[in-house]
GUFITI-558592 format. One record per residue: residue in one letter; y, z, x of N, C-alpha, C, O in turn. Coordinates in steps of 0.1 Angstrom, whole numbers, plus 2048, in hexadecimal, padded with zeros to 3 digits. Each point is the difference from the previous one (the first is absolute). Last residue first. Layout:
<atoms>
AYZXYZXYZXYZX...
</atoms>
This chain:
<atoms>
E45A2B8E7080B805809800812803808805808E7CC7CF7EC80980B7FB80D80480C7FF7FD80CG7E37E37FF7FD7F97EE80E80D7FA8097FD7F7G7E380283880D7F98008037F77EF8067F67FCS7D181F8128057FF80680D7F97FF7FF7F3801L7D78127E580C8027F680980180F80B8047FBE7C77F380B8097F57FE80E8027F98077F77FET7D982780B8027FC8078097F8802808800809D7DF8107D780A80880280A7FF80B80B805800N7D87DC7DF7FC80880D81180780680B7FB801A7F17E67D57F38008037FE80A80C7F4801802N82680D7D48047FB80F7F47FA8037F68067FCA8128157DD8027F07FF8027FA80A8067F5800P7D78327F080B7FD8058057F37FE7F97F67FCM7ED8217DE7FF7FA80D80D7FB80880A7FB7FBK7F38147D57F48008027FB80280F7F6806803Y8428037ED7F57F88047EF8058007FE80B805F83E8017E67F480380A7F37F77FE7FC7FC7F4V84180A80B7EE7F67FB7F58078077FF80380CK83880B7EA7F480380A7F27F87F97FA8037F7E83B8077FA7FA80480B7F77FD80780180280CM8237ED7CB7EF7FE80380380480E8087F9807I8198147D37FE80280C7EE7FE8067F8808802L8357FC7D17F27FC8078017FC80D8097FA805G81E80F7DF7FD80B8077F27FF8077FD807809R81A7D57DC80880480C7F980E80980280280CA7F27EE7C77FA7FB80D80480480A7F9805809P8078147C98077F48037FB7FB80E7FB80A804A7E88117D680980180A8037F780A7F87FC808T7F28047C47FE7FC80E80E80280D8097F8803P7E88277CB8057EF8097FD7FE80B7FC809807V7E78117CE8068018118037F58037F87F6801T80C8077D57FE8147FF80480380C80A806804A7EA7C97EA81080580880280F7FD80A8047FCS7C27E680B8088017F580D80480B7FF80380CT7CB7F27F680C7F980A80C8077F27FD7FE7F4I7D081480B8077F57F98127FF8068098087FDR7C981E80A8017F08058097F47F97FB7F5800A7FE83F7FC8007F37F37FB7F58077FA7F77FAD8088278227F68007FC7FE7F97F37F57FC7FBR83380F81C7FB7F880A7F17FF7FB7F97F9808Y8248237E28017EE7FC7FB7FC80D8037F4800A7F88398027F97F87EE8027F37FF7F97F87F9I81C81D82E7F17FE7FD7FA7FD7F67F67F97FFL8378118037FC7F98057F17FD8037FC7F57FEE81082C7E88057F37F87FE7F380B7FD7F57FDE7FE8358147F18027F88077EF7FB7FB7F6805P82981A8177F57FD8067ED7FB7F97F77FA805T83D8067DF7F980C8087F47FB80A7F97F97F9M8367EF7F47F37FD8007F681080880180480CK82E7F37F48017F87F37EF7FF8017FD7F57FBG81D8218277FB8087F87F97F57F07FA8057F6L8137F183B80F8017F77FC8087F28098017F8G7D47F882780980680780D8017F880780A801V7D87DB7ED7FD80D80480780A80380080B7FAQ8047C680B8028067F27FE8107FC8078077F8I7F27E68338107FE8038028077EB8088087FCL7CD7E880F80580E80980E8067FD80380B7FEG7F17CA7F57F980C7F680180C80780180B7FBG80F7CD81D8058047F17FA80B7F88068077F8A7E47ED82E80D8088048048017F580180B7FCL7E07DD7FE7F881180280D80780680280C7FFR8047C47FB7FC80B7EC7FE8098048028097F9R8057DE82E8078037F98048037F480B8027FBV7D07F281B80380880A80E8037F57FE80A7F8M7EA7D37F47F680D80180980880980380A7F9K8057CA8008088057FE7FF8127FF809808800Y7CB7D58018147FB80080980A7F98008027F4L7D08128208037F57F68117FF806808806808Y7D580C82180A8027F18017F47FC7FF7F5806G7E28218228027FB7F58088057F780180B7FBS7EB81081E7F67F58058077F57FB7F87F6801A8288338077FA7FF7F87F57F08068047F9809E82882C7FE7F78028087F17F47F87F5806801T8468167FD7F47F87FE7F87F58068067F7807T82982B7F77F57FA8057F37FA7FA7FC80A7FBI83D8057FC7F18017FA7F97FA80B8067F7805R82C8258037F47F58017F68037FA7FB80C800I8398027FF7F58027FD7F77F98008017F87F7R83181B81C7F87F57FE7F18037FB7FA80A805A82E8118068047F97F27F37F38008007F67F8G7F383282880D7FD7FD8017FC7F17FB8067F7Q7D27F381380F8038108107FF7FA8057F57FEQ7C68087E581080380180180380B7FC80B803R7D47E17E780A80880D80F8007FD8037F47FEV7C67FC7E581180680280380780A7F980A802D7D87D57F780780E80080F8017FC8057F5800L7C97EF80380A7FF7F78088108027FD80A7FBR7D57D881380380980180C7FB7FA8017F47FDR7D97F77FC7F980980D81080C8007FE80C802L7F37D17D58098078097FE8078077FD80B7FBD7E67D07F37FE80980480F8058098027FE80CK7EE7E17C880B7FF80B7F98108097FD8097F8V7FF7D37DB7F680880480880380F8057F6806P8037E67DE8088088067FD8107FE8068097FAN7EC7BF8117FA80C7FC80A80D7FE80480480BE8087C57F07FB80C8097FE80D7FA8058047F6K8087D07F47F280780180080A8077F88097FDD8337DC7EF7FC8068097F380880080180C7FDS8157DA7DC7F37FB8097FE80380D7F87F8806S81C82B7D08077F280E7F27FE8027F6807800D80781A7DF8017F88008017F38057FC7F67FCR81683880A7F07FF8007FE7F37FF7FE7FC80CN8338048097F68097F47F17FA8027FC7F7808R8268118217FC7F57F97F88097F37FB80B800G81881082A8097F67F57FA7F67F980A7FA7FDS7E383380F7FD7F080280B7FC7F98028007F4F7E882E80180F7FE80D8027F280A80380080CA7DF80D7CF8078037FE80C80080680C8007FDT7C47F680E8097F77FB80F8037FE8087F8804F7D181D81780F8027FE80C7F57FD80B7FD804D7C28217FF8057F47FB80E80280280680B7FFH7E080F8238038047F28037EF7FF8027F8809V7EF8308208027F47FD7FE7FB7EF7F88057F9G82C81C8277EC8017FA8027F17FC80A7F87FEV8258287FF7F37F980D7F47FD7FA7FC8067F6L8278097EE8017F57FE7F77FD80B7F97F67FFM8158388017F67FE7F47FE7F07FF7F77FF7F9K82881182C7F18028037F77FE7EF7F47FD801A83D7FD7FA7F67F88087F48008047F87F77FFT8238287E97F87F47F67F97F580A7F57F97FER82082A8147F78047F77FA7F77FA7F47FF7FEK8357FC8187F580080B7F18047F97F67FB805M8317FE7E27FD7F48057F58038097F77F8802A81C82C7EE7F87FC7F57FA7F38067F47FE7FFK82A81981A7F58078067F77FB7F17F58057FFV8367E58067F77FC8087F280D8057F87FE80AD82E7F37CD7F780D8057F77FB8097F57FD7FCL8417EF7FC7F17FA8027FA81280080680A805K82C7E07E87FB80B80A7EE7FF7FF7FB7FD7F5R8387DE8017F08098007F68068047F97FA808T8357ED8037FF8107F97F38037FC7FC80B800G8027CE81F80B8047FB80380E800801808809M7D47DA80680180B7F580B8057FB7FF8077F7S7EE7CC82C80980E8007FE8057EC8007F97F6Y7DC7E982C8098017F580A80F7FE7FE80C7FFA7F97D58347F980B7F78087FF7F280C7FD800Y7FC7E38237F28048017FF80D7FA7F7806805R8307E47FC7F87F27FC7F48078017F77FB7FAT82E82480D7FE7F57F27F77FB7FB7FC8007F5E8148168347F28047FC8017FA7F47F57FE7FCM8307FF8197F87FC80F7F48007F67F97F7802P82B81B7E87FF7F17FB7F57FB80C7FB7F57FEP7FC83D7F380E7F88067FC7F38037F47FD804A7F781F7D08007FB80E8077FC8048077F87F9F7FE82A7E08027F58047FD80080D804808808G7DF81B7DD8107FB8007FF7F08077F67F8801T7DC8188108088077EF80F80080280480180CY7D27DB7FE81180680C8038047F08037FA7F6V7CD7EB8188098047FA80B81080780080780AH7CE7CE7FD81080C80B8088017F28017F67F9Y7CD7FA81380D8027F580880580380080B805T7D07DE81A80C80A7F88087FB7F88037F4800Y7C67FE80E8127FF7FF80880D7FE7FD80B7FBR7D17DA81980880F7FF80A7FB7FE8057F7808K7C67F17F480C80380280D80B7FB8018067F6G7C57E581480C8077FA8088008057FF7FF80CC7DD7E67FF7F980C7F980A8097FA7FC8097F8T8007BF81C80C80A7FD7F780D8017F87FE809S7FC7D47FC7FA80B80B8068087FD800808809F8137D17E27EF8037FC7F880B8077F58027FCR8397EE80F8028047F17EF8077FA7FD80A7FAA8117E383580B80D7F87FC8047F680280B7FDH7D47E081D8087FB7F780D8117FC7FE80B7FBF7D87E482E80B80D7FC8087F37F88037F5805N7D97FC8177FD8047F180C8077F98018017F4P8027F183D8037F47F57F98007EF8017F87F7K81E82C82A7ED7FD8008037F57F58088007F6G8228038227FC8067F57EF7FF8047FC7F980AI8348108197F57F57FC7F28087F17FC80B800K83F8027FF7F08018087F77F67FD8007F97F6V83A81C8047F57F28047F08068047FE80880AS8318157E17F57FD8097F97F27FD7FE7FD7F4T82D8117F77FC80C8077F47FD80880180680BI8287D97DC7EE80380580280B80580A802806L81D7F57D57FA80180F7F48038037FA8097FCI8337EB7DE7EF7FF8037FE8008138047F9809G8298117E17FA8087F77EF7F97FE7F98037F7Q82A7D88198028118057F68067F57FD7F97F6P7F07D881080B8078008038128037F980A804L7EC7D08207FF8067F280E8077FA809804808G7F37EB8227FC7F47F78018077F38077FC7F6T7E881983380B7F98018017F77F77F87F7801R7E08258048118097FA80A7FA80180A8057FCL7CD7E18108018077F680A8087FB8058007F5A7EF7F68338057F37FD8057FF7EF8097FA7FBR7EA82982480B8018008037EC7F980A7F9800R7C98197FD8098067F880E7FC8048077FE7F6L7D87EA8258027FC7EE80980C7F98097FC7F8T7F180983680B7F48007FF7FD7EE8097FD7F8A7DE82881380A80380080B7F580380C8037FEL7C47F18058058077F180F8088028048017F4G7EC7D582B7FE8108028048027EC8077FA7F7H7ED7D581280580580A8008107F67FD8017F4S7F07D87FC7FC7FF80D80580A8087FA80380BW7F57ED7C080F80B8097F980080F7F5803803V8047EA7C57FA7FC80C80E80580E80C7FD801A7E08197CE80C7F88057FC7FA80B7F6805805D80281A7C77FA7F680A8097F980C80A7FB7FCF8008337E68017F68007FB7F980780380480BH8098297D77F87F980F8027F67FF8057FD7F5F8188317FA7F67F97FB7F67F980D7FD80580BV81F8307E07F57F68097FF7F47F77FE8007F4Q82882B8097FE7F67FD7F27F880B8027FE80CG81B82A7F67F17FE8077F87F67F67F48017FDI8398147F88007FC80E7F280180B7FD80580BA8247EC7C47F38038048038028118077FA808H8128047BE7FC7FF8137F98048047F98097FBV81B7E17D57F78088068017FC80D8027F5805G8117F07DC80980E8017F480C80680380B7FFS7E67CE7E98107FE80480580B8008008077F5D7CF7FE80E8077F57FB80F804803804809808T7CB7F781080780580180D7FA7F58047F5802R7C680281280B7FD7FE80B8097F87FB8057F7G7D47F582C8048047F18117FE7FD80680280BS7E37F58257FA80B7F58008067F27FB80A7FBG8107C081D80680E7FE7F78097FB7F97FE7F7H8087D48227F88077F580480C8037FD80780AI8157C08018008108077F680A7F07FF7FC7F4R80D7CF8288008077F07F980C8077F880280AV8257D18097F880D8067FB80A7F7808809800P80E7BD80B7FE80E7F67F78078077F97FC808K8217ED81D7FA7FF7FA7FA80A7F27FF80C802R8167F782B8037F07F97F77FD7F87FA7F6802F8098388167F57F97FE8007EC7FD7F77F8801I83182A7F87F580780F7FA7F58058037FA80AE80E8057CB80F7FB80A7F57FF80B7FD7F5805A7EE8197D77FE7F380380B7FA8098017F5804L7FA83A7F17F97FE8067FF7EE8057FE7FC80BR82281C7DF8017FE80E7F77FB8048017F980AG7FB8057CA80C7F88048007FF8107FF7F5807E7EA8297E17F67F380280C7FB8047FE7FF80CL80D8277EB7F980180A7FE7F18048037FB80BK8188097CC8098068137F58008088047FC80AD7E78057CA80A7F280380880080D7FE7F7809Q7EA82F7E87F87F68038067F38037FD7F8809I81D82C7E47FD8038137F57F28008047F7808T81C7F67D37FE80D8037F580280F7FD7F7809N8217E57DC80B80B8077F481080180380C7FFG7F57C27F07FE80180E80680E80A80080280CG7F77E27C08118068078018008128097FB808A7CF8047DD8057F77FE80C7FD80B8027FA80AQ7DD82E7FF8077F47F38077F980580580080BS7D382B80F8077F17FD8067F77F37F77FB7F8Q7FF83C8117F87F17FF8097F580180B7FF7F9W80683080F7F97FA80A7F87F57FD7FB7FA809G8358197DB7F18018067FC7FC80D8087FB808F8247F87EF7F77FB7F07F380A8077FA7F9808F8358168137F17F67FE7FA8017F47FE80B7FBD82781381B8057F17FA7F67F57FF8037F47FFT7F183A80480B8017FC8077EF7FA8037FB7F5G7D781E82D7FD7F47F180B7FF7FB8007F47FED7F881A8368078027F67FE7F77F18047F57FEY7D88168288097FA7FC8088047F57FB8057F5A7D87F783A80A80A7F480D7F57FE8057F7806V7C27FD80A8137F97FF80280F7F67FB8057F6T7D97EA82E80080B7FB8157FF7FA809801808C7C87DE80180C80580380380D7F87FA8057F6V7DF7DA8248028047F180C80980580280580BF7E27CA7FC80880880C80780A7F08037FC7F5R7D37DF81E80580B7F380580A8077FC808809T7FA7C580C80180D8038088077F180A7FD7FAH7E27CF81C8038087FA80080E7FE7F48037FFG7F47D881280F80380780A8087FA80B802805E7D37E27D780280381580980280180B7FC7FBP7EE81A7D67FE7EF80880180480C80380B805L7E58187DD80C7FF8078047ED8057F77F9805D7DF8187ED80B7FE7F580D8028018087FF7F7E7D480A8287FF7F17FF80D8007F380A7F8801R7F682A8247F98017F48027F07FD8087F8806R80A82F8257FD7F17F87F57FF7F97F5805804N81B8238108087FD7F97FF7F07FF80A7F97FBA7D482181C8018077F680A7FA7F57FD8007F4L7FF7F28387F97F97F28038057F58047FB7F6P82580D82E7EF8068047FB7F97F08087FF7F7L8227E98227FF80B7F17F08048067FA7F8808N8317ED80D7F68088057F780A7F87FF80C803P8227C57EC80080F8067F68088067F77FD7F9R80F7CD7FD7FE80B7F580180C80A7F87FF809R8247CE8017F58097FF7FD80D7F980A8057FBS8047CA7F580880D8027F580B8087F68057FAM8127C18097F780D7F980580880680480080C
</atoms>
């Protein structure tokens, strides 16, 4: 019989199987060679690779729950997932075991003991994404992580002004990758708390934080700002497009390679107790 780690009573709950602990992990990945986050029949997704490694460690299937999905080609430095398992060793040992055996391009950056009522998806209160644009032609070592403009010129000042106009609580149906009559009934009203555009040299970084996002919403926000930067739309036309609440090709979906999930915000601390994290971080 496996021994349960010495955990406080606050981390024990009837809906966790006997002897199990909820573990909360942060993972970074280069999404170029994977078919997104969510498990698929082909097995070449981030979730599939993580669950495969966990099955090797625990010698049984282990289901993980992520904070959200990322599409094929999208990257992450702060994706969060949790799972329940029996583990009688330290967190550092579990982290090392997870780090070995995963494909190149996937790295577990932290492992914590989570509160039993913490859920990687349902406990969220917001997320931060960045979209990266390269003015001119990006060097080969950066082409996987930025959308290159080539010979096209961008009016960055117009993009900055437009970004400020988009911030707030609005219906973002027009920036969804799904049609209005889609079976997806997610509430299209989102609190876009931050959307800013900053340029440093040839690199332009679009940063967004919101209460939540519709399918492909960040890439379409980036696509709209780029349309303004290229002079194909005015700031007022993009706002009118948003207010029309109809998705159309007027605003393209920016390529996946420029998008990075940076951080997930939670309503509650994920970890059960700060003292439990010793050995869990480097």
